[in-house]
C-alpha positions in Angstrom: 136.9 92.0 35.8 135.0 90.8 38.8 131.2 90.2 38.1 130.1 92.7 40.8 132.4 95.5 39.5 131.3 94.9 35.9 127.6 95.2 36.9 128.3 98.4 38.7 130.0 99.9 35.6 127.2 98.9 33.3 124.6 100.5 35.7 126.6 103.7 35.9 126.8 104.0 32.1 123.0 103.4 31.7 122.1 106.0 34.2 124.4 108.6 32.6 123.0 108.0 29.2 119.3 108.0 29.8 118.8 109.8 33.1 116.5 107.0 34.2 115.6 106.4 37.9 112.9 104.9 40.0 110.8 108.1 39.7 111.5 108.5 36.0 108.5 110.3 34.5 109.2 108.7 31.1 108.4 105.2 32.3 104.6 105.3 32.1 102.0 106.2 29.4 101.7 109.7 28.1 99.2 112.0 26.4 100.2 113.2 22.9 101.8 116.6 23.1 100.0 119.7 22.0 100.8 123.4 21.9 99.7 125.7 24.6 99.1 129.1 23.0 99.0 130.1 19.3 101.5 131.3 16.8 101.5 135.1 16.4 100.9 137.0 13.3 103.8 136.8 10.9 105.0 133.4 11.8 103.7 132.0 8.5 101.0 133.0 6.1 98.0 130.8 7.0 96.7 131.3 3.4 99.9 129.9 2.0 101.4 127.3 4.3 105.0 126.4 3.6 105.8 123.6 1.3 108.1 120.7 2.2 111.8 121.9 2.5 110.7 125.5 2.3 112.5 128.2 4.2 110.3 130.6 6.2 111.3 133.8 8.0 108.9 134.4 10.9 108.4 137.8 12.4 110.6 138.0 15.5 108.7 137.0 18.6 105.8 135.5 16.7 106.6 132.2 18.5 106.7 133.7 22.0 103.1 132.8 22.9 103.6 129.0 22.3 104.6 126.6 25.0 104.7 122.8 25.1 102.0 121.0 27.1 102.7 119.4 30.4 104.9 116.3 30.2 106.6 117.2 26.9 109.6 114.8 26.5 112.7 116.0 24.7 116.1 114.4 24.1 118.9 116.8 23.6 121.5 115.1 21.3 124.7 117.0 21.0 128.2 116.5 19.4 131.2 118.7 19.7 133.1 120.6 22.4 133.2 123.8 20.5 131.8 127.1 21.9 129.1 127.2 19.3 127.7 123.8 20.3 127.9 124.7 24.0 125.9 127.9 23.3 123.2 125.7 21.6 123.0 123.1 24.4 122.9 125.8 27.1 120.0 127.4 25.3 118.1 124.1 25.0 118.7 123.3 28.7 117.6 126.8 29.8 114.5 126.6 27.7 113.6 123.1 29.1 114.0 124.4 32.6 111.9 127.5 32.0 109.1 125.5 30.2 109.3 122.6 32.7 110.1 120.2 29.9 111.3 116.7 30.7 114.7 116.7 29.2 117.3 113.9 28.8 120.7 114.4 27.2 122.9 112.2 25.1 126.3 113.2 23.8 127.7 111.8 20.5 131.3 113.0 20.5 132.8 109.7 19.1 132.5 109.8 15.3 132.5 106.0 15.1 129.3 105.8 17.3 127.2 108.7 16.3 124.6 106.5 14.7 124.5 104.4 17.8 123.9 107.5 19.9 121.1 108.7 17.6 119.6 105.2 17.9 119.8 105.5 21.7 117.9 108.8 21.5 115.2 107.2 19.4 114.9 104.3 21.8 113.9 106.7 24.6 110.7 107.4 22.5 110.7 111.2 23.1 108.2 113.6 21.7 111.1 115.5 20.1 114.9 114.9 19.5 116.8 118.2 19.4 120.1 118.0 17.7 123.0 120.5 18.3 126.4 120.3 16.6 127.5 120.4 13.0 129.1 116.9 13.2 125.6 115.4 13.7 124.2 116.6 10.3 125.6 113.9 8.1 124.6 111.0 10.4 121.2 112.5 10.8 120.8 112.8 7.0 121.3 109.0 6.8 119.1 108.2 9.8 116.0 110.4 9.9 114.4 109.3 6.6 114.2 105.8 8.0 112.3 106.9 11.2 109.5 109.1 9.9 107.4 108.7 13.0 110.0 110.5 15.2 110.2 114.3 15.1 113.6 116.0 15.0 114.6 119.6 15.4 118.0 120.8 14.4 119.2 124.0 15.9 122.0 126.1 14.4 122.3 124.0 11.2 120.1 122.2 8.8 119.8 119.1 6.6 120.1 119.6 2.9 117.1 117.5 2.0 115.0 117.1 5.1 112.1 114.7 5.3 108.8 115.8 6.9 109.9 114.8 10.3 113.0 117.1 10.4 112.7 120.8 11.1 115.6 123.2 11.4 116.0 126.6 13.0 119.1 128.6 12.1 120.2 132.1 11.0 122.8 134.0 9.0 126.1 132.5 9.9 124.7 129.2 11.1 123.5 127.2 8.1 125.8 124.2 7.9 124.2 121.5 5.7 126.7 118.7 5.7 130.2 117.9 4.5 131.0 119.3 1.1 127.6 121.0 0.6 127.1 124.7 0.1 125.6 126.9 2.7 123.0 129.6 2.3 125.3 132.0 4.3 128.9 132.1 5.3 129.6 130.2 8.6 130.3 132.7 11.4 131.1 131.3 14.8 130.4 134.8 16.4 126.8 134.6 15.3 126.1 131.8 17.8 124.9 134.1 20.6 122.6 133.0 23.5 119.9 135.2 22.1 119.9 133.6 18.7 120.2 130.1 20.1 117.3 130.7 22.5 115.1 132.1 19.7 116.0 129.0 17.5 114.8 126.5 20.1 111.6 128.4 20.9 110.7 129.1 17.3 111.6 125.5 16.2 109.5 123.9 19.0 106.6 126.2 18.3 106.7 125.2 14.7 106.8 121.5 15.4 104.0 121.7 18.0 101.8 123.3 15.3 102.6 120.6 12.7 104.8 122.9 10.6 107.6 120.4 10.1 110.1 119.5 7.4 111.0 123.2 6.9 113.8 125.6 7.7 112.9 128.4 10.1 115.2 131.3 9.4 115.4 133.6 12.4 117.7 136.3 11.0 
């Protein structure tokens, strides 16, 4: 391969992966993210905050008043071409557009390189990595405990034994926990509706922004 052509290909791959450009708003310093607005009544009991790995069932809509602060940086990490994963990624993309979140996307469809793609997401130093796709659960279970300073949100699935930096938002029919592990409800592809996926990303982010992490948020 001629040197000039090789350099062009490398550049194209880099841009596709990170979304970086000359005006990339991730290049400079940032202010630590904070919630804009407060959790509504019924999200959790303030007198009895959830313990690590607990499952909470917030009152529907109790997360609606919470928004990320300006400049919130999110990486959407996805794996799988199934309809369920697409519903999840579409919900995250729509939420990011509405909330004016700075979003970058990384796909991890190759099973042999999923840890590499998770590492790529970590290298972007986002405020939050949102994971969508059941095939990411086992790699994340191996990875997240070694990177406790990075917050993760899993939508439409959960880790069996999450560390304090891994929050999940799922529902009846969407509680995959990893290969060979039991689920708290039967898997139901039809349960992956845009409405549930949208609620999952909003409730999950609201919880993370308020420091309620390492738990499972059950949205019904």
